[in-house]
Backbone as a ProteinNet text record, in pm:
[ID]
protein_1_A
[PRIMARY]
XXXXXXXXXXXXXXXXXXXXXXXXXXXXXXXXXXXXXXXXXXXXXXXXXXXXXXXXXXXXXXXXXXXXXXXXXXXXXXXXXXXXXXXXXXXXXXXXXXXXXXXXXXXXXXXX
[TERTIARY]
-3131.9	-3173.5	-3319.6	-3406	-3547.7	-3570.3	-3668.1	-3703	-3788.9	-3759.5	-3833.5	-3940.3	-4063.5	-4173.9	-4165.6	-4237.2	-4243.1	-4300	-4400.4	-4461.8	-4357.8	-4277.6	-4174.7	-4067.6	-4032.9	-3935.8	-3992	-4119.7	-4181.1	-4198.8	-4226.2	-4235	-4100.4	-3992.2	-3858.7	-3837	-3889.2	-3879.7	-3961.1	-4083.1	-4167.4	-4096.3	-4040.2	-3967.8	-3849.4	-3776.7	-3662.7	-3709.3	-3823.5	-3879.5	-3912.8	-3986.9	-4026.1	-3902.8	-3800	-3678.5	-3603.8	-3629.9	-3566.1	-3627.7	-3741.6	-3814.1	-3804.9	-3739.5	-3710	-3822.9	-3927.4	-4031.2	-4141.2	-4139	-4241.7	-4184.8	-4260.7	-4215.1	-4329.5	-4292.2	-4391.1	-4463.8	-4591.2	-4673.7	-4739.3	-4801.9	-4878	-4792.2	-4841.9	-4770.4	-4826.7	-4958.6	-5019.3	-5058.6	-5081	-5113.1	-5022.6	-4902.2	-4808.4	-4863.4	-4840.3	-4889.3	-4809.6	-4830.2	-4779.6	-4899.1	-4889.4	-4997	-4939.3	-5011.7	-4975.6	-5100.2	-5109.5	-5219.3	-5355.7	-5355.6	-5480.1	-5521.3	-5435.4	-5466.3	-5359.5	-5402.3	-5306.8	-5268.5	-5142.5	-5103.5	-5021.5	-4988.2	-4934.2	-4975.2	-4981.7	-5033.9	-4970.2	-4942.4	-4888	-4990.1	-5050.9	-5161.6	-5116.7	-5211.4	-5178.9	-5131.5	-5158.1	-5109.1	-4965.4	-4907.7	-4771.4	-4761.8	-4869.3	-4872.5	-4866.6	-4802.8	-4791.8	-4888.8	-4961.5	-5049.5	-5007.2	-5010	-4975.6	-5089.5	-5123.5	-5234.7	-5185	-5261.5	-5229.5	-5355.2	-5336.3	-5449.1	-5506.1	-5627.9	-5693.9	-5611.8	-5558.9	-5480.5	-5354	-5280.4	-5156.6	-5188	-5295.2	-5336.4	-5364.2	-5443.2	-5477.4	-5353.7	-5263.1	-5140.3	-5049.9	-5038.6	-4955.5	-5006.4	-5136	-5195.4	-5165.2	-5177	-5149.8	-5001.6	-4914.3	-4769.8	-4710.3	-4762.1	-4701.1	-4785.7	-4890.1	-4976.2	-5016.7	-5076.1	-5119.8	-5267.2	-5316.5	-5458.5	-5475.4	-5600.4	-5631	-5585.2	-5561.5	-5510.6	-5626.3	-5613.4	-5712.3	-5644.9	-5716.3	-5667.9	-5783.9	-5761.4	-5864.6	-5992.9	-5977.2	-6090.1	-6159.3	-6120.6	-6186	-6094.2	-6151.8	-6075.6	-6052	-5927.2	-5889.7	-5891.5	-5995.4	-6013	-5894	-5839.9	-5727.4	-5590.8	-5587.7	-5461.2	-5433.7	-5306.1	-5264.9	-5180.5	-5189.1	-5107.2	-4968.9	-4867.2	-4729.3	-4686.6	-4652.2	-4611.4	-4481.2	-4471.3	-4351.1	-4223.9	-4229.9	-4110.2	-4055.8	-4141.8	-4096.1	-4023.9	-4039.2	-3976.2	-3825.4	-3776.6	-3633	-3559.5	-3633.6	-3572.7	-3638.7	-3595.1	-3657.9	-3630.8	-3519.2	-3493.4	-3600.7	-3633.3	-3737.4	-3874.5	-3902.4	-4030.6	-4044.6	-3934.9	-3938	-3983.7	-3953.1	-3998.7	-4151.5	-4211	-4357.4	-4416	-4350.4	-4400.8	-4393.7	-4287.6	-4278.4	-4387.9	-4417.8	-4523.7	-4659.2	-4679.2	-4801.4	-4811.6	-4700.8	-4696.4	-4733.6	-4674.4	-4705.4	-4854.3	-4912.8	-5055.9	-5139.7	-5116.9	-5201.3	-5175.5	-5056.1	-5028.5	-5099.8	-5139.7	-5212.4	-5362.1	-5409.5	-5550.7	-5578	-5703.7	-5741.8	-5716.2	-5654.7	-5626.5	-5754.5	-5740.9	-5855.1	-5851.5
12633.5	12691.2	12652.7	12750.5	12719.9	12635.5	12546.5	12460.5	12539.1	12524.8	12595.1	12500.6	12550.4	12468.3	12451.9	12353	12330.3	12453.4	12516.5	12637.4	12748.3	12766.2	12870.6	12842.2	12713.9	12677.5	12711.6	12678.2	12707.6	12857.6	12929.8	13075.8	13133.4	13078.4	13123.5	13100	12989.7	12961.5	13065.6	13094	13195.4	13331	13368	13495	13497.3	13388.1	13380.2	13394.1	13333	13344.3	13489.8	13554.3	13693.6	13783.2	13755.1	13835.9	13825	13722.4	13706.7	13801.3	13860.2	13947.9	14090.8	14177.6	14312.1	14413.4	14379.9	14479	14488.7	14401.8	14403	14340.7	14350.4	14292.7	14220.5	14138.1	14063.8	14157.3	14132.1	14207.4	14107.6	14159.6	14075.6	14010.9	14013.8	13949.9	13812	13802.7	13673.8	13596.5	13665.5	13601.7	13664.1	13610.2	13667.7	13662.8	13772.2	13780.6	13885.5	13889.4	13998.3	14059.1	14187.7	14253.7	14369.3	14404.2	14518.5	14560.7	14687.8	14738.1	14711.9	14687.4	14661.3	14515.1	14424.8	14281.8	14200.4	14103.7	14006.6	13914.3	13868.8	13775.4	13657.3	13656	13534.9	13536.5	13415.7	13401.8	13280.8	13292.4	13183.1	13152.9	13033.5	13004.7	12938	12914.9	12857.4	12713.2	12647.4	12510.9	12510.4	12629.4	12638.3	12615.9	12648	12629.7	12766	12766.3	12888.2	12879.9	12988.9	13001.1	13121.5	13107.5	13217.7	13235.7	13361.4	13396	13414.6	13358.9	13372.5	13402.7	13442.8	13454	13313.2	13305.1	13175.1	13080.2	13129.1	13044.6	12991.5	13079.9	13039.1	12943.7	12973.4	12888.1	12746	12732.2	12599.2	12524.2	12592.7	12528.6	12489.9	12575.6	12547.4	12422.9	12414	12298	12170.5	12177.1	12061.2	12024.1	12122.8	12097.1	12048	12098.4	12068.9	11975.1	11920.2	11822	11871.2	11989.2	12049.3	12085.4	12163	12196.8	12345.9	12384.7	12519.6	12532.9	12653.7	12683.5	12709.2	12655.7	12678.8	12748.5	12841.5	12909.6	12922.3	12878.2	12881.3	12813.7	12703.1	12622.4	12670.8	12783.6	12838.2	12827.3	12790.9	12789.1	12933.5	12965.5	13099.9	13103.4	13164.7	13169	13237.8	13172.5	13228.1	13187.9	13122.2	13083	12934.5	12900.4	12760.9	12727.1	12603.3	12552.3	12520.7	12576.7	12549.8	12416.9	12319.6	12188.1	12196.7	12110.6	12104.9	12092.4	12012.5	11988.6	12117.6	12216.1	12341.9	12431.2	12404	12487.3	12465.9	12364.9	12336.6	12421.9	12487.5	12570.4	12708.1	12790.7	12921.5	13015.7	12998.3	13082.6	13059.7	12935.1	12901.1	12948.8	12929.2	12969.6	13121.7	13194	13340.4	13390.8	13318.2	13355.9	13353.7	13251.1	13242.9	13353.9	13385.3	13491	13625.6	13649.3	13771.4	13775.3	13661	13652.5	13686.8	13644.1	13675.4	13825.8	13885.9	14031.2	14103.5	14060.8	14122.8	14111.7	13996	13974.8	14076.6	14090.1	14183.3	14327.6	14357.8	14493.2	14522.2	14417.2	14436.2	14459.5	14434.4	14453	14601.4	14642.2	14777.5	14794.3	14904.3	14921.5	14919	14867.4	14867.4	14994.3
-14975.8	-15102.8	-15127.4	-15158.1	-15177.4	-15302.9	-15293.2	-15405	-15504.4	-15632.5	-15736.7	-15792	-15800	-15849.5	-16001.2	-16052	-16196.6	-16266	-16204.2	-16262.3	-16273.6	-16169.3	-16171.5	-16277.1	-16294.3	-16399.3	-16537.4	-16558.7	-16689.2	-16709.5	-16601.5	-16611.6	-16654.5	-16603	-16643.2	-16792.6	-16845.2	-16988.8	-17066.6	-17020.1	-17085.4	-17084.8	-16971.3	-16963.4	-17059.3	-17067.2	-17159.2	-17304	-17335.4	-17470.3	-17501.4	-17412.8	-17435.7	-17445.5	-17365.8	-17369.8	-17501.6	-17579.7	-17711.4	-17814.5	-17781	-17872.8	-17820.6	-17895	-17844.5	-17864.2	-17938.9	-17969.6	-17863.9	-17763.8	-17659.6	-17533.8	-17425	-17298.9	-17229.8	-17135.3	-17057.5	-16962.1	-16943.6	-16849.1	-16754.4	-16650.5	-16558.8	-16452	-16328.8	-16218.6	-16190.2	-16176.2	-16143.3	-16268.2	-16379.4	-16505.6	-16613.4	-16631.6	-16728.3	-16871	-16944.8	-17082.1	-17158.7	-17289.8	-17372.9	-17444.2	-17471.6	-17545.3	-17625.4	-17730.5	-17814.2	-17890.9	-17919.9	-18001.9	-17936.3	-17805.3	-17734.1	-17730.2	-17778.6	-17784.3	-17712.6	-17632.5	-17579.5	-17695.3	-17696.6	-17801.8	-17750.8	-17623.4	-17562.5	-17416.3	-17359.6	-17224.3	-17158.6	-17030.4	-16951.2	-16842.4	-16846	-16754.4	-16624.8	-16535.4	-16404.1	-16414.4	-16528.7	-16550.5	-16603.7	-16624.3	-16674.5	-16824.3	-16896.7	-17041.8	-17110.9	-17226.7	-17306.2	-17422.9	-17443.6	-17559.4	-17640.4	-17771.8	-17861.4	-17961.2	-17986.7	-18075.3	-18218	-18312.2	-18453.5	-18533.4	-18658.3	-18751	-18770.2	-18817.2	-18833	-18920.5	-19032.4	-19122.9	-19056.2	-18990.6	-18924.3	-18809.4	-18736	-18624.3	-18672.6	-18777.3	-18829.4	-18875.5	-18944.1	-18992.5	-18876.5	-18776.4	-18659.4	-18586.6	-18565.8	-18498.4	-18576.5	-18707.8	-18792.8	-18790.4	-18809.1	-18817.3	-18685.8	-18574.5	-18444.2	-18358.6	-18420	-18351.4	-18211.9	-18209.2	-18083.8	-18094.1	-18000.1	-17993.9	-17965.5	-17953.5	-17908	-17763.2	-17721.6	-17587.2	-17491.8	-17371.7	-17266.8	-17149.6	-17092.4	-16972.9	-16876	-16753.9	-16650.3	-16698.2	-16770.7	-16815.4	-16940.7	-16993.8	-17113.1	-17234.5	-17349.4	-17473.8	-17516.1	-17540.2	-17582.9	-17735.9	-17789.4	-17934.7	-18001.9	-18102.2	-18176.2	-18122.7	-18007.6	-17945.4	-17967	-17977.6	-17985.4	-17863.2	-17821.7	-17712.2	-17767.1	-17704.1	-17746.9	-17685.8	-17771.4	-17719.5	-17639.1	-17539.6	-17454.5	-17538.3	-17644.3	-17726.3	-17787.6	-17811.8	-17872.4	-17772.3	-17643.9	-17541.3	-17535.3	-17605.7	-17609.4	-17712.3	-17802.2	-17905.9	-17903	-17807.1	-17790.2	-17906.3	-17976.6	-18093.3	-18199.5	-18223	-18320.3	-18271.4	-18144.5	-18088.5	-18089.4	-18072.2	-18076.1	-18212.7	-18318.4	-18452.2	-18455.6	-18394.6	-18388.9	-18301.7	-18191	-18104.5	-18176.3	-18252	-18331.7	-18438.2	-18496.6	-18596.8	-18533.5	-18411	-18338	-18312.1	-18273.5	-18252.7	-18382.3	-18493.1	-18622.1	-18653.1	-18619.2	-18643.3	-18566	-18435.3	-18359.1	-18399.5	-18446.3	-18493.8	-18626.4	-18698.1	-18824.3	-18800.7	-18678.9	-18645.2	-18612.7	-18626.9	-18587.5	-18438.1	-18395.2	-18252.2	-18169	-18048.1	-17954.4	-17872.6
[MASK]
++++++++++++++++++++++++++++++++++++++++++++++++++++++++++++++++++++++++++++++++++++++++++++++++++++++++++++++++

């Protein structure tokens, strides 16, 4: 039986999270992400970290409430994104609420 890498295990968690949300689906083969209305709103990076995009107010509150930081992907800070802490990956139902909130946010923006 082939050994599954830590990245692949975390990707399975990301996929399970996205599957809990029926209004959108995961895209990307080498860089998994979700997008709507012309905007990406979640991203899974090569370090196996999940970032979710929020409005500035929600982003600031999320960082404070969950003791996390801005999200980085490929060495760059992704403006508007927060790093999802490992501890939140244990409750995908709760995390799906945040991902849906992110979707609602990008749908409120002018289409690209």
